[in-house]
C-alpha atoms as an extended CHARMM CRD file, in Angstrom:
* protein
*
       291  EXT
         1         1  UNK       CA             91.2230000000      204.9790000000      376.0550000000  PROA      1               0.0000000000
         2         2  UNK       CA             91.9460000000      202.0410000000      374.0040000000  PROA      2               0.0000000000
         3         3  UNK       CA             89.3950000000      201.3760000000      370.9190000000  PROA      3               0.0000000000
         4         4  UNK       CA             89.3270000000      197.6000000000      371.4090000000  PROA      4               0.0000000000
         5         5  UNK       CA             87.2820000000      197.3210000000      368.1060000000  PROA      5               0.0000000000
         6         6  UNK       CA             90.3780000000      198.9020000000      366.0760000000  PROA      6               0.0000000000
         7         7  UNK       CA             92.9390000000      196.3780000000      368.3140000000  PROA      7               0.0000000000
         8         8  UNK       CA             91.0010000000      193.8430000000      367.3550000000  PROA      8               0.0000000000
         9         9  UNK       CA             91.1520000000      194.7170000000      363.5100000000  PROA      9               0.0000000000
        10        10  UNK       CA             94.8880000000      195.2390000000      364.1460000000  PROA      10              0.0000000000
        11        11  UNK       CA             95.7200000000      192.1570000000      365.5240000000  PROA      11              0.0000000000
        12        12  UNK       CA             93.8170000000      190.5370000000      362.2830000000  PROA      12              0.0000000000
        13        13  UNK       CA             95.9630000000      192.7850000000      360.4570000000  PROA      13              0.0000000000
        14        14  UNK       CA             98.9930000000      191.8130000000      361.9010000000  PROA      14              0.0000000000
        15        15  UNK       CA             97.8080000000      188.0550000000      361.5550000000  PROA      15              0.0000000000
        16        16  UNK       CA             97.5770000000      188.5920000000      357.9610000000  PROA      16              0.0000000000
        17        17  UNK       CA            101.0240000000      190.3960000000      357.7770000000  PROA      17              0.0000000000
        18        18  UNK       CA            102.3680000000      187.7500000000      359.7730000000  PROA      18              0.0000000000
        19        19  UNK       CA            101.1430000000      184.7310000000      357.7620000000  PROA      19              0.0000000000
        20        20  UNK       CA            102.7820000000      187.0100000000      354.7170000000  PROA      20              0.0000000000
        21        21  UNK       CA            106.2560000000      187.6490000000      356.2180000000  PROA      21              0.0000000000
        22        22  UNK       CA            106.0340000000      183.6820000000      357.8120000000  PROA      22              0.0000000000
        23        23  UNK       CA            105.6220000000      182.5380000000      353.8810000000  PROA      23              0.0000000000
        24        24  UNK       CA            108.7040000000      184.8000000000      352.7750000000  PROA      24              0.0000000000
        25        25  UNK       CA            110.8720000000      184.2450000000      355.7500000000  PROA      25              0.0000000000
        26        26  UNK       CA            110.3030000000      180.1450000000      355.0230000000  PROA      26              0.0000000000
        27        27  UNK       CA            111.7040000000      180.6410000000      351.4980000000  PROA      27              0.0000000000
        28        28  UNK       CA            114.5190000000      182.4150000000      352.8540000000  PROA      28              0.0000000000
        29        29  UNK       CA            115.6270000000      180.0140000000      355.5870000000  PROA      29              0.0000000000
        30        30  UNK       CA            114.9230000000      177.0080000000      353.4570000000  PROA      30              0.0000000000
        31        31  UNK       CA            117.5140000000      178.3050000000      351.1770000000  PROA      31              0.0000000000
        32        32  UNK       CA            120.1970000000      179.4090000000      353.9140000000  PROA      32              0.0000000000
        33        33  UNK       CA            119.2380000000      176.0760000000      356.2820000000  PROA      33              0.0000000000
        34        34  UNK       CA            119.9840000000      174.0170000000      353.3560000000  PROA      34              0.0000000000
        35        35  UNK       CA            121.7640000000      175.5280000000      350.9970000000  PROA      35              0.0000000000
        36        36  UNK       CA            124.1510000000      177.8620000000      353.2710000000  PROA      36              0.0000000000
        37        37  UNK       CA            123.3190000000      180.6990000000      350.9380000000  PROA      37              0.0000000000
        38        38  UNK       CA            122.0460000000      184.5300000000      352.2750000000  PROA      38              0.0000000000
        39        39  UNK       CA            119.5120000000      185.5630000000      349.2830000000  PROA      39              0.0000000000
        40        40  UNK       CA            119.8030000000      188.9750000000      348.8090000000  PROA      40              0.0000000000
        41        41  UNK       CA            117.5770000000      188.4490000000      346.3000000000  PROA      41              0.0000000000
        42        42  UNK       CA            114.6840000000      187.0080000000      348.0030000000  PROA      42              0.0000000000
        43        43  UNK       CA            112.8850000000      190.2150000000      348.0190000000  PROA      43              0.0000000000
        44        44  UNK       CA            113.1940000000      190.8510000000      344.7300000000  PROA      44              0.0000000000
        45        45  UNK       CA            111.5050000000      187.5780000000      344.0730000000  PROA      45              0.0000000000
        46        46  UNK       CA            108.3990000000      188.4680000000      346.1780000000  PROA      46              0.0000000000
        47        47  UNK       CA            108.2520000000      191.5530000000      343.5870000000  PROA      47              0.0000000000
        48        48  UNK       CA            108.7290000000      189.2560000000      340.2400000000  PROA      48              0.0000000000
        49        49  UNK       CA            105.9330000000      187.1620000000      341.2230000000  PROA      49              0.0000000000
        50        50  UNK       CA            104.2830000000      190.1230000000      342.0440000000  PROA      50              0.0000000000
        51        51  UNK       CA            104.3270000000      190.8070000000      338.0950000000  PROA      51              0.0000000000
        52        52  UNK       CA            104.4770000000      188.1590000000      337.0440000000  PROA      52              0.0000000000
        53        53  UNK       CA            100.9310000000      187.0920000000      338.1340000000  PROA      53              0.0000000000
        54        54  UNK       CA             99.9090000000      190.7150000000      337.0040000000  PROA      54              0.0000000000
        55        55  UNK       CA            101.1380000000      190.0590000000      333.3480000000  PROA      55              0.0000000000
        56        56  UNK       CA             99.1480000000      186.3930000000      333.7520000000  PROA      56              0.0000000000
        57        57  UNK       CA             96.2870000000      188.1120000000      335.0760000000  PROA      57              0.0000000000
        58        58  UNK       CA             95.7800000000      190.6490000000      332.0770000000  PROA      58              0.0000000000
        59        59  UNK       CA             95.8770000000      188.0930000000      329.1340000000  PROA      59              0.0000000000
        60        60  UNK       CA             93.1650000000      185.4360000000      331.0190000000  PROA      60              0.0000000000
        61        61  UNK       CA             91.5360000000      187.6800000000      333.9330000000  PROA      61              0.0000000000
        62        62  UNK       CA             91.8880000000      184.2040000000      336.2890000000  PROA      62              0.0000000000
        63        63  UNK       CA             93.1770000000      184.6640000000      339.3700000000  PROA      63              0.0000000000
        64        64  UNK       CA             93.9760000000      181.4830000000      339.6090000000  PROA      64              0.0000000000
        65        65  UNK       CA             95.9740000000      181.4550000000      336.6980000000  PROA      65              0.0000000000
        66        66  UNK       CA             98.0390000000      184.6040000000      337.8080000000  PROA      66              0.0000000000
        67        67  UNK       CA             99.2220000000      182.7630000000      340.6260000000  PROA      67              0.0000000000
        68        68  UNK       CA            100.3250000000      179.6470000000      339.2130000000  PROA      68              0.0000000000
        69        69  UNK       CA            101.8470000000      181.8780000000      336.5750000000  PROA      69              0.0000000000
        70        70  UNK       CA            103.6810000000      184.0760000000      339.1740000000  PROA      70              0.0000000000
        71        71  UNK       CA            105.3680000000      181.4320000000      341.3700000000  PROA      71              0.0000000000
        72        72  UNK       CA            106.2700000000      179.2010000000      338.3030000000  PROA      72              0.0000000000
        73        73  UNK       CA            107.8310000000      182.0890000000      336.9990000000  PROA      73              0.0000000000
        74        74  UNK       CA            110.1330000000      182.9810000000      340.1130000000  PROA      74              0.0000000000
        75        75  UNK       CA            110.9980000000      179.1400000000      340.2220000000  PROA      75              0.0000000000
        76        76  UNK       CA            112.1730000000      178.6930000000      336.8600000000  PROA      76              0.0000000000
        77        77  UNK       CA            113.8490000000      181.9440000000      337.3790000000  PROA      77              0.0000000000
        78        78  UNK       CA            115.4550000000      180.9020000000      340.8920000000  PROA      78              0.0000000000
        79        79  UNK       CA            116.4930000000      177.2770000000      339.3030000000  PROA      79              0.0000000000
        80        80  UNK       CA            117.9590000000      179.4180000000      336.4560000000  PROA      80              0.0000000000
        81        81  UNK       CA            119.6600000000      181.8500000000      338.5280000000  PROA      81              0.0000000000
        82        82  UNK       CA            121.2220000000      178.8340000000      340.8110000000  PROA      82              0.0000000000
        83        83  UNK       CA            122.3450000000      177.3130000000      338.2300000000  PROA      83              0.0000000000
        84        84  UNK       CA            124.2240000000      179.6040000000      336.1990000000  PROA      84              0.0000000000
        85        85  UNK       CA            125.5800000000      181.2480000000      339.1940000000  PROA      85              0.0000000000
        86        86  UNK       CA            124.7370000000      180.8370000000      342.8740000000  PROA      86              0.0000000000
        87        87  UNK       CA            126.0350000000      177.2130000000      342.4460000000  PROA      87              0.0000000000
        88        88  UNK       CA            129.6650000000      178.7220000000      342.0650000000  PROA      88              0.0000000000
        89        89  UNK       CA            129.4340000000      180.6090000000      345.6910000000  PROA      89              0.0000000000
        90        90  UNK       CA            128.3980000000      177.6370000000      347.9130000000  PROA      90              0.0000000000
        91        91  UNK       CA            132.0250000000      177.8490000000      348.8320000000  PROA      91              0.0000000000
        92        92  UNK       CA            132.6350000000      181.3130000000      349.0320000000  PROA      92              0.0000000000
        93        93  UNK       CA            132.5560000000      183.4920000000      351.8480000000  PROA      93              0.0000000000
        94        94  UNK       CA            129.0440000000      184.7910000000      352.8860000000  PROA      94              0.0000000000
        95        95  UNK       CA            130.4020000000      188.0730000000      351.8220000000  PROA      95              0.0000000000
        96        96  UNK       CA            130.5200000000      186.4550000000      348.0330000000  PROA      96              0.0000000000
        97        97  UNK       CA            126.8620000000      185.5770000000      348.2980000000  PROA      97              0.0000000000
        98        98  UNK       CA            125.4590000000      188.8130000000      349.9730000000  PROA      98              0.0000000000
        99        99  UNK       CA            127.7760000000      191.0290000000      347.0840000000  PROA      99              0.0000000000
       100       100  UNK       CA            126.2120000000      188.8520000000      344.1130000000  PROA      100             0.0000000000
       101       101  UNK       CA            122.5010000000      188.5940000000      345.0390000000  PROA      101             0.0000000000
       102       102  UNK       CA            122.1850000000      191.9450000000      346.2150000000  PROA      102             0.0000000000
       103       103  UNK       CA            123.4730000000      192.8280000000      342.6600000000  PROA      103             0.0000000000
       104       104  UNK       CA            120.4990000000      190.7570000000      341.2780000000  PROA      104             0.0000000000
       105       105  UNK       CA            118.1590000000      192.1950000000      342.8530000000  PROA      105             0.0000000000
       106       106  UNK       CA            118.9610000000      195.7320000000      341.4390000000  PROA      106             0.0000000000
       107       107  UNK       CA            119.1020000000      193.9700000000      338.1890000000  PROA      107             0.0000000000
       108       108  UNK       CA            115.1880000000      192.4500000000      338.7280000000  PROA      108             0.0000000000
       109       109  UNK       CA            113.9700000000      195.7250000000      339.7530000000  PROA      109             0.0000000000
       110       110  UNK       CA            115.4500000000      197.9600000000      337.0110000000  PROA      110             0.0000000000
       111       111  UNK       CA            114.2670000000      195.4470000000      334.7030000000  PROA      111             0.0000000000
       112       112  UNK       CA            110.9130000000      195.5190000000      335.7930000000  PROA      112             0.0000000000
       113       113  UNK       CA            110.7920000000      199.6540000000      335.7100000000  PROA      113             0.0000000000
       114       114  UNK       CA            112.1280000000      199.4250000000      332.2960000000  PROA      114             0.0000000000
       115       115  UNK       CA            109.2490000000      197.5990000000      330.8970000000  PROA      115             0.0000000000
       116       116  UNK       CA            106.2220000000      198.8820000000      333.6820000000  PROA      116             0.0000000000
       117       117  UNK       CA            107.5800000000      201.8400000000      334.5680000000  PROA      117             0.0000000000
       118       118  UNK       CA            107.4900000000      203.1980000000      338.8410000000  PROA      118             0.0000000000
       119       119  UNK       CA            103.8380000000      203.2460000000      338.9000000000  PROA      119             0.0000000000
       120       120  UNK       CA            101.3870000000      201.6380000000      340.8470000000  PROA      120             0.0000000000
       121       121  UNK       CA             99.6430000000      198.0110000000      339.8500000000  PROA      121             0.0000000000
       122       122  UNK       CA             97.4600000000      196.0530000000      341.8430000000  PROA      122             0.0000000000
       123       123  UNK       CA             95.6780000000      192.6880000000      340.9150000000  PROA      123             0.0000000000
       124       124  UNK       CA             92.3080000000      192.4790000000      341.9940000000  PROA      124             0.0000000000
       125       125  UNK       CA             91.0690000000      190.0980000000      344.4180000000  PROA      125             0.0000000000
       126       126  UNK       CA             88.5380000000      187.0790000000      342.8070000000  PROA      126             0.0000000000
       127       127  UNK       CA             85.2190000000      187.1290000000      342.8600000000  PROA      127             0.0000000000
       128       128  UNK       CA             84.8550000000      184.4900000000      345.3090000000  PROA      128             0.0000000000
       129       129  UNK       CA             86.8610000000      186.1160000000      348.1740000000  PROA      129             0.0000000000
       130       130  UNK       CA             85.7900000000      189.7730000000      347.1900000000  PROA      130             0.0000000000
       131       131  UNK       CA             83.4050000000      192.0750000000      349.9830000000  PROA      131             0.0000000000
       132       132  UNK       CA             83.8950000000      192.2110000000      353.4980000000  PROA      132             0.0000000000
       133       133  UNK       CA             82.8940000000      188.8220000000      356.1110000000  PROA      133             0.0000000000
       134       134  UNK       CA             80.7620000000      189.5280000000      359.4000000000  PROA      134             0.0000000000
       135       135  UNK       CA             82.8400000000      188.0540000000      362.4020000000  PROA      135             0.0000000000
       136       136  UNK       CA             80.0130000000      188.5060000000      365.0220000000  PROA      136             0.0000000000
       137       137  UNK       CA             81.9960000000      191.3150000000      366.4040000000  PROA      137             0.0000000000
       138       138  UNK       CA             83.3080000000      193.2820000000      363.4170000000  PROA      138             0.0000000000
       139       139  UNK       CA             83.3360000000      192.9310000000      359.6190000000  PROA      139             0.0000000000
       140       140  UNK       CA             86.7620000000      192.1900000000      358.1220000000  PROA      140             0.0000000000
       141       141  UNK       CA             88.0730000000      192.2970000000      354.1410000000  PROA      141             0.0000000000
       142       142  UNK       CA             87.1590000000      188.4040000000      353.1730000000  PROA      142             0.0000000000
       143       143  UNK       CA             90.0050000000      187.9700000000      351.0730000000  PROA      143             0.0000000000
       144       144  UNK       CA             92.4290000000      189.0210000000      353.7650000000  PROA      144             0.0000000000
       145       145  UNK       CA             91.2050000000      186.2300000000      355.9380000000  PROA      145             0.0000000000
       146       146  UNK       CA             91.5550000000      183.4360000000      352.9230000000  PROA      146             0.0000000000
       147       147  UNK       CA             95.1420000000      185.5160000000      352.9250000000  PROA      147             0.0000000000
       148       148  UNK       CA             95.6530000000      183.6630000000      355.5820000000  PROA      148             0.0000000000
       149       149  UNK       CA             94.1390000000      180.2200000000      354.9990000000  PROA      149             0.0000000000
       150       150  UNK       CA             96.2190000000      180.2660000000      351.4360000000  PROA      150             0.0000000000
       151       151  UNK       CA             99.1010000000      180.9430000000      353.4530000000  PROA      151             0.0000000000
       152       152  UNK       CA             98.6260000000      178.2660000000      356.0120000000  PROA      152             0.0000000000
       153       153  UNK       CA             98.1170000000      175.6670000000      353.4300000000  PROA      153             0.0000000000
       154       154  UNK       CA            100.8860000000      176.8910000000      351.5640000000  PROA      154             0.0000000000
       155       155  UNK       CA            102.7510000000      176.3320000000      354.3870000000  PROA      155             0.0000000000
       156       156  UNK       CA            102.0020000000      173.5300000000      355.1070000000  PROA      156             0.0000000000
       157       157  UNK       CA            102.6010000000      171.6820000000      351.5400000000  PROA      157             0.0000000000
       158       158  UNK       CA            106.5140000000      173.2800000000      351.7810000000  PROA      158             0.0000000000
       159       159  UNK       CA            106.7690000000      171.8850000000      355.2100000000  PROA      159             0.0000000000
       160       160  UNK       CA            105.6840000000      168.2580000000      354.1720000000  PROA      160             0.0000000000
       161       161  UNK       CA            107.5400000000      167.9270000000      350.7180000000  PROA      161             0.0000000000
       162       162  UNK       CA            111.0750000000      169.5370000000      352.4380000000  PROA      162             0.0000000000
       163       163  UNK       CA            110.7340000000      167.3740000000      355.8160000000  PROA      163             0.0000000000
       164       164  UNK       CA            108.0730000000      164.9050000000      355.4480000000  PROA      164             0.0000000000
       165       165  UNK       CA            109.3420000000      163.5240000000      351.7710000000  PROA      165             0.0000000000
       166       166  UNK       CA            112.6090000000      161.3790000000      350.6850000000  PROA      166             0.0000000000
       167       167  UNK       CA            113.9860000000      165.0710000000      348.7990000000  PROA      167             0.0000000000
       168       168  UNK       CA            114.0800000000      166.5830000000      352.0230000000  PROA      168             0.0000000000
       169       169  UNK       CA            115.7810000000      163.7800000000      353.8560000000  PROA      169             0.0000000000
       170       170  UNK       CA            118.1000000000      164.0120000000      350.4550000000  PROA      170             0.0000000000
       171       171  UNK       CA            118.6260000000      167.6350000000      351.0020000000  PROA      171             0.0000000000
       172       172  UNK       CA            119.8240000000      167.1020000000      354.9060000000  PROA      172             0.0000000000
       173       173  UNK       CA            121.7380000000      164.6110000000      353.7930000000  PROA      173             0.0000000000
       174       174  UNK       CA            123.7490000000      166.2960000000      351.4440000000  PROA      174             0.0000000000
       175       175  UNK       CA            124.3880000000      169.3740000000      353.6100000000  PROA      175             0.0000000000
       176       176  UNK       CA            126.0300000000      166.9330000000      355.8580000000  PROA      176             0.0000000000
       177       177  UNK       CA            128.2360000000      164.9340000000      353.6460000000  PROA      177             0.0000000000
       178       178  UNK       CA            127.4070000000      165.5910000000      349.8040000000  PROA      178             0.0000000000
       179       179  UNK       CA            130.1980000000      163.1940000000      348.4710000000  PROA      179             0.0000000000
       180       180  UNK       CA            128.3420000000      160.0150000000      350.6090000000  PROA      180             0.0000000000
       181       181  UNK       CA            125.3540000000      161.3320000000      348.7220000000  PROA      181             0.0000000000
       182       182  UNK       CA            127.3760000000      161.9180000000      345.5600000000  PROA      182             0.0000000000
       183       183  UNK       CA            128.6020000000      157.9750000000      346.1580000000  PROA      183             0.0000000000
       184       184  UNK       CA            125.1190000000      156.6910000000      346.7180000000  PROA      184             0.0000000000
       185       185  UNK       CA            124.0220000000      157.4400000000      342.6940000000  PROA      185             0.0000000000
       186       186  UNK       CA            122.5940000000      160.6540000000      344.2300000000  PROA      186             0.0000000000
       187       187  UNK       CA            123.5010000000      164.3490000000      342.3100000000  PROA      187             0.0000000000
       188       188  UNK       CA            122.8640000000      166.1010000000      345.5540000000  PROA      188             0.0000000000
       189       189  UNK       CA            123.6780000000      169.5140000000      343.1460000000  PROA      189             0.0000000000
       190       190  UNK       CA            120.6790000000      169.0080000000      341.4210000000  PROA      190             0.0000000000
       191       191  UNK       CA            118.5210000000      168.3540000000      344.3310000000  PROA      191             0.0000000000
       192       192  UNK       CA            119.9160000000      171.6610000000      345.5710000000  PROA      192             0.0000000000
       193       193  UNK       CA            119.0350000000      173.4890000000      342.3230000000  PROA      193             0.0000000000
       194       194  UNK       CA            114.9840000000      172.0360000000      343.1530000000  PROA      194             0.0000000000
       195       195  UNK       CA            115.6470000000      173.6610000000      346.8310000000  PROA      195             0.0000000000
       196       196  UNK       CA            116.9890000000      176.6140000000      345.5830000000  PROA      196             0.0000000000
       197       197  UNK       CA            113.8970000000      176.9520000000      343.1700000000  PROA      197             0.0000000000
       198       198  UNK       CA            110.9640000000      175.9040000000      345.7740000000  PROA      198             0.0000000000
       199       199  UNK       CA            112.4980000000      178.6190000000      348.5990000000  PROA      199             0.0000000000
       200       200  UNK       CA            112.6490000000      181.0710000000      345.1670000000  PROA      200             0.0000000000
       201       201  UNK       CA            108.3790000000      180.1970000000      344.8580000000  PROA      201             0.0000000000
       202       202  UNK       CA            107.3490000000      180.6490000000      348.0110000000  PROA      202             0.0000000000
       203       203  UNK       CA            108.7460000000      184.3530000000      347.8010000000  PROA      203             0.0000000000
       204       204  UNK       CA            106.7480000000      184.4280000000      344.0260000000  PROA      204             0.0000000000
       205       205  UNK       CA            103.8150000000      182.7670000000      345.4260000000  PROA      205             0.0000000000
       206       206  UNK       CA            103.4350000000      185.1960000000      348.3820000000  PROA      206             0.0000000000
       207       207  UNK       CA            104.0630000000      188.2220000000      345.8470000000  PROA      207             0.0000000000
       208       208  UNK       CA            101.0440000000      187.1200000000      343.8750000000  PROA      208             0.0000000000
       209       209  UNK       CA             98.7430000000      186.3750000000      346.7560000000  PROA      209             0.0000000000
       210       210  UNK       CA             99.0760000000      189.9210000000      348.5050000000  PROA      210             0.0000000000
       211       211  UNK       CA             98.7450000000      191.5800000000      345.0080000000  PROA      211             0.0000000000
       212       212  UNK       CA             95.1860000000      192.1160000000      345.8110000000  PROA      212             0.0000000000
       213       213  UNK       CA             96.5320000000      193.5230000000      349.6640000000  PROA      213             0.0000000000
       214       214  UNK       CA             98.8270000000      195.6290000000      348.1060000000  PROA      214             0.0000000000
       215       215  UNK       CA             99.4560000000      197.6600000000      345.1030000000  PROA      215             0.0000000000
       216       216  UNK       CA            102.2670000000      196.7140000000      342.9640000000  PROA      216             0.0000000000
       217       217  UNK       CA            105.6920000000      198.3140000000      342.7170000000  PROA      217             0.0000000000
       218       218  UNK       CA            108.9050000000      198.1050000000      341.6290000000  PROA      218             0.0000000000
       219       219  UNK       CA            110.6690000000      198.5410000000      345.0420000000  PROA      219             0.0000000000
       220       220  UNK       CA            108.2550000000      196.5020000000      346.7810000000  PROA      220             0.0000000000
       221       221  UNK       CA            110.8590000000      194.1430000000      347.7590000000  PROA      221             0.0000000000
       222       222  UNK       CA            113.6180000000      195.6850000000      349.1960000000  PROA      222             0.0000000000
       223       223  UNK       CA            110.9120000000      196.6610000000      352.4160000000  PROA      223             0.0000000000
       224       224  UNK       CA            109.7480000000      193.3540000000      352.9840000000  PROA      224             0.0000000000
       225       225  UNK       CA            113.4020000000      192.3250000000      352.5650000000  PROA      225             0.0000000000
       226       226  UNK       CA            114.3940000000      194.1540000000      355.6380000000  PROA      226             0.0000000000
       227       227  UNK       CA            111.4060000000      192.6310000000      357.4880000000  PROA      227             0.0000000000
       228       228  UNK       CA            111.8430000000      188.9780000000      356.7560000000  PROA      228             0.0000000000
       229       229  UNK       CA            115.7640000000      189.3230000000      357.3870000000  PROA      229             0.0000000000
       230       230  UNK       CA            114.6790000000      190.2190000000      361.0600000000  PROA      230             0.0000000000
       231       231  UNK       CA            111.8440000000      187.6550000000      361.0280000000  PROA      231             0.0000000000
       232       232  UNK       CA            114.5120000000      184.3540000000      359.7430000000  PROA      232             0.0000000000
       233       233  UNK       CA            116.4060000000      186.1510000000      362.8490000000  PROA      233             0.0000000000
       234       234  UNK       CA            113.7880000000      186.5720000000      365.8470000000  PROA      234             0.0000000000
       235       235  UNK       CA            112.2880000000      182.5790000000      365.1180000000  PROA      235             0.0000000000
       236       236  UNK       CA            116.0710000000      181.4440000000      364.4710000000  PROA      236             0.0000000000
       237       237  UNK       CA            118.6560000000      180.9310000000      361.2070000000  PROA      237             0.0000000000
       238       238  UNK       CA            117.7330000000      177.9800000000      359.2280000000  PROA      238             0.0000000000
       239       239  UNK       CA            114.5110000000      176.7730000000      361.6040000000  PROA      239             0.0000000000
       240       240  UNK       CA            111.3660000000      176.0330000000      359.4160000000  PROA      240             0.0000000000
       241       241  UNK       CA            109.1840000000      177.1450000000      362.7540000000  PROA      241             0.0000000000
       242       242  UNK       CA            110.7490000000      179.5210000000      363.4540000000  PROA      242             0.0000000000
       243       243  UNK       CA            110.0700000000      181.1770000000      360.1730000000  PROA      243             0.0000000000
       244       244  UNK       CA            106.3940000000      180.7520000000      361.1010000000  PROA      244             0.0000000000
       245       245  UNK       CA            107.0180000000      181.9310000000      364.9680000000  PROA      245             0.0000000000
       246       246  UNK       CA            108.8820000000      184.8750000000      363.4910000000  PROA      246             0.0000000000
       247       247  UNK       CA            106.7500000000      185.7580000000      361.0930000000  PROA      247             0.0000000000
       248       248  UNK       CA            103.7810000000      185.9720000000      363.1760000000  PROA      248             0.0000000000
       249       249  UNK       CA            105.4810000000      188.1690000000      366.1620000000  PROA      249             0.0000000000
       250       250  UNK       CA            106.6150000000      190.3290000000      363.7250000000  PROA      250             0.0000000000
       251       251  UNK       CA            103.5280000000      191.2490000000      361.9140000000  PROA      251             0.0000000000
       252       252  UNK       CA            101.7520000000      191.5050000000      365.5260000000  PROA      252             0.0000000000
       253       253  UNK       CA            104.2510000000      194.0840000000      366.6430000000  PROA      253             0.0000000000
       254       254  UNK       CA            104.4320000000      196.0670000000      363.5060000000  PROA      254             0.0000000000
       255       255  UNK       CA            100.8220000000      196.2790000000      363.4840000000  PROA      255             0.0000000000
       256       256  UNK       CA             99.6730000000      196.9560000000      366.7610000000  PROA      256             0.0000000000
       257       257  UNK       CA            102.8880000000      199.0250000000      367.0570000000  PROA      257             0.0000000000
       258       258  UNK       CA            101.5560000000      201.2760000000      363.5960000000  PROA      258             0.0000000000
       259       259  UNK       CA             97.8350000000      201.4260000000      365.3860000000  PROA      259             0.0000000000
       260       260  UNK       CA             99.8400000000      204.0690000000      368.2650000000  PROA      260             0.0000000000
       261       261  UNK       CA            102.6130000000      205.5910000000      366.2110000000  PROA      261             0.0000000000
       262       262  UNK       CA            103.4530000000      204.2060000000      362.6020000000  PROA      262             0.0000000000
       263       263  UNK       CA            106.5480000000      205.6750000000      362.8200000000  PROA      263             0.0000000000
       264       264  UNK       CA            107.5840000000      203.3770000000      365.6340000000  PROA      264             0.0000000000
       265       265  UNK       CA            106.9080000000      200.2360000000      363.9980000000  PROA      265             0.0000000000
       266       266  UNK       CA            110.3780000000      199.7320000000      362.7730000000  PROA      266             0.0000000000
       267       267  UNK       CA            111.9760000000      200.6640000000      366.3030000000  PROA      267             0.0000000000
       268       268  UNK       CA            109.7700000000      198.1470000000      367.8610000000  PROA      268             0.0000000000
       269       269  UNK       CA            110.4150000000      195.4840000000      365.3840000000  PROA      269             0.0000000000
       270       270  UNK       CA            114.3900000000      195.9250000000      365.5660000000  PROA      270             0.0000000000
       271       271  UNK       CA            113.8370000000      196.3090000000      369.4250000000  PROA      271             0.0000000000
       272       272  UNK       CA            112.3150000000      192.3610000000      369.6930000000  PROA      272             0.0000000000
       273       273  UNK       CA            115.4330000000      191.6150000000      367.1260000000  PROA      273             0.0000000000
       274       274  UNK       CA            117.4730000000      193.0440000000      369.8880000000  PROA      274             0.0000000000
       275       275  UNK       CA            115.6080000000      191.6820000000      373.1360000000  PROA      275             0.0000000000
       276       276  UNK       CA            115.6200000000      187.9560000000      371.4100000000  PROA      276             0.0000000000
       277       277  UNK       CA            119.9200000000      188.4780000000      370.4560000000  PROA      277             0.0000000000
       278       278  UNK       CA            120.1670000000      189.2760000000      373.4940000000  PROA      278             0.0000000000
       279       279  UNK       CA            117.9710000000      186.6160000000      375.6540000000  PROA      279             0.0000000000
       280       280  UNK       CA            118.6550000000      183.6880000000      372.4870000000  PROA      280             0.0000000000
       281       281  UNK       CA            121.2370000000      184.6080000000      370.1300000000  PROA      281             0.0000000000
       282       282  UNK       CA            120.6780000000      181.3640000000      367.7820000000  PROA      282             0.0000000000
       283       283  UNK       CA            116.6890000000      182.2910000000      367.8450000000  PROA      283             0.0000000000
       284       284  UNK       CA            113.1780000000      181.3520000000      369.8210000000  PROA      284             0.0000000000
       285       285  UNK       CA            113.7120000000      178.3600000000      367.7040000000  PROA      285             0.0000000000
       286       286  UNK       CA            116.8940000000      177.9430000000      365.8650000000  PROA      286             0.0000000000
       287       287  UNK       CA            119.9830000000      175.6930000000      367.3100000000  PROA      287             0.0000000000
       288       288  UNK       CA            123.3930000000      176.5350000000      367.9730000000  PROA      288             0.0000000000
       289       289  UNK       CA            126.3410000000      175.9020000000      365.6740000000  PROA      289             0.0000000000
       290       290  UNK       CA            125.2400000000      175.6730000000      362.1110000000  PROA      290             0.0000000000
       291       291  UNK       CA            128.0280000000      175.7140000000      359.7660000000  PROA      291             0.0000000000
C-alpha cells in the first residue's frame, strides 16, 4: 500500500532536485545554444561554486556573501576559460570541445582535492530558513522550500537577461551571422565571452545554494553533470524552457523511483530519455536543424 505522506514528501524532494537541475542545465544549454560549445567542465563549475562559497562563508559567516562570492568566482573563471582556451575551439569539431572541457574538469577537481582533501564539507543554511515548515498536511525543511523560490528567481533573471534585453538580441544575431554583427561595430566575440561567463555563473550559483542540502565533495560535479546532460536531451538541446521542463521531469523521476528502489533511479531517468528521443528526437521543446 502506498504511504501517501512519503509519496508527497518525495514529490517535494523531486521538485527541489528538479529546480536545481533546471538551473544547472539552463547554464549548459545557454552555452551550447548560443556558442555551440559542449562544456563537460560544467559539472566542475557547479562544484567550484560550492567550494568558493564555502571559503567565503568560512571567513565571513554570511550566506549571502558566500552565494555572491561563489557565483562571481565561477563567472570570472568562466570568462578567463573562454578567453584563454574555449574561443580557440568555436570552429573545431565537437569531439575536440568535449576533450578539452573534460580535461579542464579533471584539472579543477584535482586542484580542489589538493587544497581541501576528499572529506565532505558543509555550509549551513541561513538562519532565516532553518528548521521545518508546516504545510498543513506535512512538515518540510524550510530551506528546501526556499531553495525552489531562489532558483525560480534566478531562472527568471537569466531568461530576462538573455531573451528580453539588447545583449540577448546581439547574441542570437551573432550566432546567425557574426560577420554582419561585427560590421555593425559590435564585438560579438566579447558578447560570447559574457555569455559563457553567465552560463558558468548559473552552475556556480547552483553549487553554493545547494551546499546546505548536500555536502561538498570534489567529485560532486560528475554525478550532476550526467543528470544535467540527460535533462538537456529531454528538454531539447539549446532550449531554455526545455531545460526547465526537463529538469523538473528528471527531478521527479529520480525522487519517485528512489522511494521504490534507489538502484533504479538512473535506469528510469535514462529510460525516459530514450522514450523522448524515440518519440521526439529534438527533445520536448527543442527545434530541429540547429547547426
